[in-house]
LUMKE-276475 format. One line per 10 residues: number of its first residue (from 1); their letters; for each residue x, y, z of N, C-alpha, C. Coordinates in nm, 3 decimals, padded with zeros to 5 digits. Layout:
N
NUM> A> X/Y/Z/X/Y/Z/X/Y/Z | ...
! end
This chain:
126
1> MDDTLRIEAL> 07.245/10.645/12.981/07.197/10.592/13.111/07.091/10.689/13.163 | 06.969/10.643/13.197/06.870/10.736/13.257/06.918/10.788/13.398 | 06.864/10.890/13.434/06.904/10.955/13.559/06.879/10.863/13.674 | 06.790/10.779/13.689/06.753/10.695/13.798/06.866/10.594/13.806 | 06.919/10.550/13.704/07.022/10.431/13.700/07.163/10.511/13.741 | 07.170/10.637/13.686/07.294/10.710/13.716/07.301/10.736/13.868 | 07.198/10.771/13.925/07.194/10.815/14.070/07.223/10.678/14.154 | 07.159/10.570/14.119/07.176/10.452/14.186/07.323/10.401/14.189 | 07.383/10.416/14.063/07.528/10.388/14.056/07.616/10.464/14.128 | 07.591/10.605/14.123/07.664/10.690/14.209/07.634/10.680/14.357
11> HSKAVDLGKL> 07.511/10.636/14.399/07.480/10.614/14.538/07.587/10.497/14.590 | 07.597/10.385/14.512/07.680/10.280/14.559/07.826/10.319/14.560 | 07.866/10.403/14.464/08.009/10.444/14.460/08.033/10.543/14.585 | 07.930/10.645/14.631/07.950/10.739/14.716/07.974/10.656/14.854 | 07.891/10.557/14.891/07.887/10.477/14.998/08.025/10.393/15.020 | 08.075/10.339/14.890/08.189/10.279/14.895/08.296/10.371/14.928 | 08.291/10.486/14.885/08.405/10.587/14.903/08.401/10.613/15.058 | 08.278/10.642/15.111/08.276/10.662/15.241/08.335/10.553/15.344 | 08.302/10.436/15.309/08.362/10.330/15.367/08.519/10.316/15.344 | 08.578/10.348/15.233/08.705/10.352/15.216/08.786/10.453/15.301
21> LEDHRCNDVV> 08.714/10.580/15.309/08.768/10.672/15.402/08.775/10.619/15.541 | 08.674/10.570/15.592/08.654/10.494/15.721/08.777/10.410/15.737 | 08.788/10.309/15.640/08.908/10.217/15.656/09.029/10.281/15.675 | 09.050/10.402/15.607/09.183/10.466/15.624/09.185/10.580/15.734 | 09.128/10.541/15.835/09.126/10.611/15.963/09.059/10.762/15.975 | 08.965/10.779/15.868/08.896/10.909/15.887/08.791/10.897/15.994 | 08.756/10.998/16.073/08.650/10.992/16.177/08.520/11.053/16.111 | 08.403/11.035/16.181/08.286/11.096/16.151/08.255/11.105/15.998 | 08.273/10.977/15.925/08.239/10.994/15.777/08.093/10.984/15.772 | 08.038/11.068/15.683/07.904/11.069/15.635/07.890/11.075/15.493
31> VMDMSPLDYW> 07.790/11.024/15.440/07.759/11.040/15.291/07.598/11.080/15.287 | 07.610/11.199/15.216/07.459/11.269/15.196/07.397/11.251/15.053 | 07.290/11.229/15.041/07.239/11.226/14.915/07.171/11.383/14.887 | 07.225/11.444/14.800/07.196/11.583/14.772/07.092/11.575/14.634 | 07.074/11.466/14.577/07.005/11.479/14.449/06.863/11.526/14.465 | 06.781/11.501/14.565/06.661/11.562/14.564/06.652/11.717/14.582 | 06.768/11.768/14.615/06.771/11.912/14.653/06.788/11.999/14.522 | 06.799/11.930/14.406/06.847/11.997/14.277/06.977/12.082/14.299 | 07.056/12.025/14.369/07.191/12.107/14.379/07.279/12.054/14.275 | 07.402/12.127/14.279/07.502/12.099/14.151/07.573/11.962/14.176
41> TDFFVIATVM> 07.554/11.879/14.274/07.606/11.738/14.278/07.502/11.664/14.338 | 07.533/11.530/14.326/07.422/11.433/14.373/07.460/11.375/14.514 | 07.585/11.376/14.557/07.637/11.323/14.681/07.736/11.409/14.742 | 07.744/11.431/14.866/07.853/11.470/14.948/07.889/11.344/15.030 | 08.027/11.349/15.030/08.105/11.256/15.126/08.189/11.360/15.224 | 08.172/11.344/15.351/08.233/11.433/15.440/08.310/11.356/15.535 | 08.441/11.383/15.562/08.513/11.310/15.655/08.623/11.405/15.734 | 08.635/11.357/15.850/08.728/11.431/15.948/08.870/11.369/15.926 | 08.971/11.454/15.910/09.107/11.405/15.885/09.196/11.433/16.019 | 09.295/11.378/16.032/09.381/11.395/16.162/09.487/11.493/16.152
51> SDTHLRGLQR> 09.549/11.506/16.023/09.648/11.580/15.991/09.680/11.610/15.849 | 09.751/11.706/15.817/09.783/11.737/15.678/09.849/11.613/15.609 | 09.927/11.537/15.669/09.986/11.429/15.612/09.861/11.323/15.580 | 09.787/11.303/15.673/09.671/11.208/15.653/09.577/11.265/15.526 | 09.574/11.390/15.527/09.475/11.448/15.408/09.552/11.415/15.286 | 09.673/11.436/15.269/09.744/11.419/15.142/09.742/11.271/15.103 | 09.754/11.186/15.206/09.758/11.045/15.180/09.615/10.991/15.137 | 09.513/11.053/15.178/09.381/11.020/15.144/09.351/11.064/14.997 | 09.410/11.173/14.959/09.391/11.219/14.817/09.435/11.116/14.732 | 09.543/11.049/14.762/09.596/10.938/14.664/09.494/10.820/14.664
61> YIKDFAVEKD> 09.449/10.774/14.777/09.359/10.670/14.779/09.230/10.707/14.696 | 09.173/10.838/14.710/09.060/10.889/14.636/09.078/10.891/14.485 | 09.207/10.923/14.446/09.250/10.916/14.307/09.237/10.787/14.253 | 09.304/10.681/14.324/09.302/10.538/14.288/09.151/10.487/14.285 | 09.065/10.528/14.371/08.934/10.493/14.378/08.850/10.544/14.255 | 08.868/10.673/14.211/08.824/10.727/14.108/08.862/10.645/13.974 | 08.983/10.618/13.960/09.013/10.541/13.841/08.948/10.414/13.836 | 08.950/10.337/13.947/08.884/10.197/13.960/08.738/10.219/13.932 | 08.681/10.327/13.964/08.536/10.326/13.958/08.492/10.404/13.842 | 08.577/10.444/13.748/08.556/10.519/13.641/08.488/10.652/13.671
71> LEILHRSRKP> 08.545/10.716/13.773/08.499/10.866/13.792/08.615/10.946/13.769 | 08.577/11.081/13.716/08.678/11.158/13.675/08.698/11.269/13.796 | 08.816/11.304/13.831/08.845/11.414/13.916/08.829/11.551/13.839 | 08.728/11.619/13.856/08.699/11.741/13.784/08.774/11.854/13.849 | 08.792/11.868/13.974/08.856/11.969/14.041/08.885/11.931/14.170 | 09.009/11.973/14.223/09.060/11.944/14.358/09.116/12.086/14.420 | 09.062/12.124/14.534/09.106/12.249/14.580/09.121/12.248/14.740 | 09.209/12.327/14.800/09.206/12.335/14.948/09.132/12.465/14.982 | 09.053/12.457/15.089/08.970/12.580/15.113/09.018/12.622/15.264 | 09.039/12.739/15.287/09.074/12.843/15.184/09.200/12.808/15.115
81> EGSDEWCLID> 09.230/12.866/15.004/09.333/12.839/14.911/09.471/12.803/15.003 | 09.534/12.700/14.971/09.651/12.656/15.020/09.655/12.611/15.174 | 09.526/12.597/15.235/09.518/12.553/15.374/09.523/12.405/15.374 | 09.565/12.357/15.485/09.565/12.240/15.513/09.443/12.186/15.600 | 09.330/12.265/15.607/09.213/12.247/15.689/09.103/12.179/15.615 | 09.090/12.206/15.486/08.977/12.144/15.418/09.016/12.129/15.274 | 09.003/12.003/15.229/09.031/11.967/15.085/08.898/11.929/15.020 | 08.844/11.992/14.900/08.753/11.943/14.831/08.787/11.882/14.697 | 08.726/11.767/14.684/08.751/11.690/14.556/08.627/11.678/14.496 | 08.625/11.732/14.366/08.486/11.716/14.278/08.505/11.610/14.183
91> LGGIVVHLMT> 08.410/11.508/14.220/08.405/11.391/14.115/08.280/11.394/14.034 | 08.228/11.509/14.014/08.108/11.528/13.940/07.987/11.509/14.028 | 07.932/11.379/14.004/07.819/11.358/14.086/07.847/11.335/14.249 | 07.964/11.319/14.277/08.011/11.300/14.415/08.114/11.413/14.452 | 08.092/11.481/14.558/08.182/11.577/14.600/08.246/11.543/14.756 | 08.365/11.526/14.747/08.422/11.484/14.888/08.490/11.600/14.961 | 08.454/11.610/15.086/08.505/11.719/15.177/08.600/11.638/15.281 | 08.742/11.667/15.277/08.816/11.624/15.366/08.844/11.740/15.464 | 08.818/11.737/15.605/08.810/11.841/15.676/08.894/11.818/15.813 | 08.962/11.911/15.874/09.010/11.893/16.000/08.896/11.897/16.101
101> ERTRSFFELE> 08.890/11.856/16.218/08.780/11.862/16.321/08.759/12.015/16.343 | 08.854/12.105/16.355/08.810/12.229/16.380/08.744/12.299/16.255 | 08.792/12.282/16.145/08.717/12.339/16.024/08.579/12.270/16.012 | 08.567/12.147/16.036/08.433/12.081/16.010/08.334/12.128/16.121 | 08.386/12.146/16.240/08.277/12.209/16.336/08.252/12.350/16.309 | 08.334/12.421/16.260/08.320/12.555/16.235/08.206/12.573/16.127 | 08.230/12.504/16.012/08.135/12.526/15.890/08.002/12.437/15.899 | 08.007/12.332/15.971/07.891/12.248/15.999/07.802/12.221/15.863 | 07.865/12.148/15.774/07.808/12.129/15.640/07.693/12.036/15.662 | 07.687/11.943/15.752/07.574/11.865/15.791/07.447/11.944/15.825
111> RLWSAALLIY> 07.481/12.045/15.900/07.368/12.132/15.949/07.324/12.218/15.836 | 07.414/12.272/15.774/07.393/12.360/15.645/07.297/12.284/15.546 | 07.327/12.168/15.523/07.266/12.089/15.424/07.170/11.977/15.494 | 07.101/12.022/15.611/07.030/11.935/15.676/06.919/11.853/15.598 | 06.864/11.930/15.495/06.763/11.868/15.407/06.798/11.741/15.333 | 06.928/11.730/15.331/06.982/11.617/15.237/06.972/11.488/15.330 | 06.939/11.373/15.250/06.919/11.242/15.323/07.065/11.181/15.348 | 07.074/11.149/15.477/07.196/11.080/15.533/07.196/10.936/15.487 | 07.278/10.904/15.402/07.268/10.743/15.352/07.379/10.671/15.413 | 07.485/10.714/15.484/07.582/10.641/15.524/07.646/10.724/15.643
121> QSSKSS> 07.672/10.667/15.758/07.750/10.730/15.864/07.837/10.627/15.916 | 07.964/10.661/15.945/08.066/10.573/16.003/08.031/10.533/16.154 | 08.081/10.423/16.203/08.073/10.384/16.329/08.178/10.445/16.420 | 08.278/10.502/16.348/08.401/10.572/16.421/08.348/10.704/16.450 | 08.408/10.768/16.552/08.372/10.909/16.567/08.497/10.960/16.651 | 08.520/11.100/16.636/08.632/11.142/16.706/08.623/11.166/16.839
! end
């Protein structure tokens, strides 16, 4: 598959994943197109979670989504290690950041990667 078709397919999957997270009570969901930046991934999906329990449940939905959309979970980690504040899930061309409100406001990923194109933003906010 040529790169343009691959990016278009990932674009659709990233937006669908953002909508899935919004449907499962995440706040401030954004999907950012990182592909023009020559970064190590093509899309970021960033969402605010309400609790550790919420975060763990979302991981199950993301795993099911990955299987359904033929995406492989390459890596999953909590940042900092063992923390319940931030979970990073690497799906190759899509990297998901599930963060508490406190951690998200501290790291400000959207500001850090402000050159990326915002392709989806949820209507819900915290």
